[in-house]
C-alpha positions, 0 to 999 in steps of 0.5 A: 486481538489485533495490534493497534496500527502505529503509523509514522508521523509524516506529512500527507502526500499532496496530489492535485485533483487534475492528475489521477492518483495512480495505485498499484496493488501487490499480492500473490493472492488473486482474490485479495488483489481483485477485492482491493483493486475493485475497492480502490477503483470504486474510490476513484483511483487509477489502479494497476496490479502485480502478483509479486514484489518483483513484478511491482518493481518492474512496473515502478520502473516503467510507470509512476505510482503515487501509492502502493498497497501491498501484502506483507507475506509473499514469496520471493520478495515480501511487502517489507522488502518491497516497501524499502525498495520503493522508499529508497527509489521513489520516496514520495510514493506512499506505501500501505501494507496489508497483513494478518494481525496475528503474524509473529514477524509483524512486531518487528516490521511495525516500526519500519519507516518505509511503511506509511500505513497498515491495513489488517485483513479482512479489509473493507472499503471503510477501512481503506478509505479511512487509511487513505484519508490519513496519508493522501490530501487532494487539492482542488 
């Protein structure tokens, strides 16, 4: 039975419709990156991808991203560590972490203040859209 998502109460990121919302998808699973990338693109986001946390940090140092959708479990740097780095260096960026609902370490990560929302695999476009609507507000 999946754990209920406890999203920290925080104000939504307010973005202006004239600027594209830039998202980076981070996962070492190429199939997952492709699926999430395509979902976000269909939802109208400007999407980039990285295959690990270190590559995502490199991208963040070069470009501005409004949102990160990252896997929790990755080699070298997990999504929990990446979320902490992002919030420490780019506090306005929103972070969504994707995970398997049965991971043993999930309970200790769930209260992490660096994570704005959680998605549990397998992810579909309705779940993605619902989570995004809770953390991002677009002004006309």
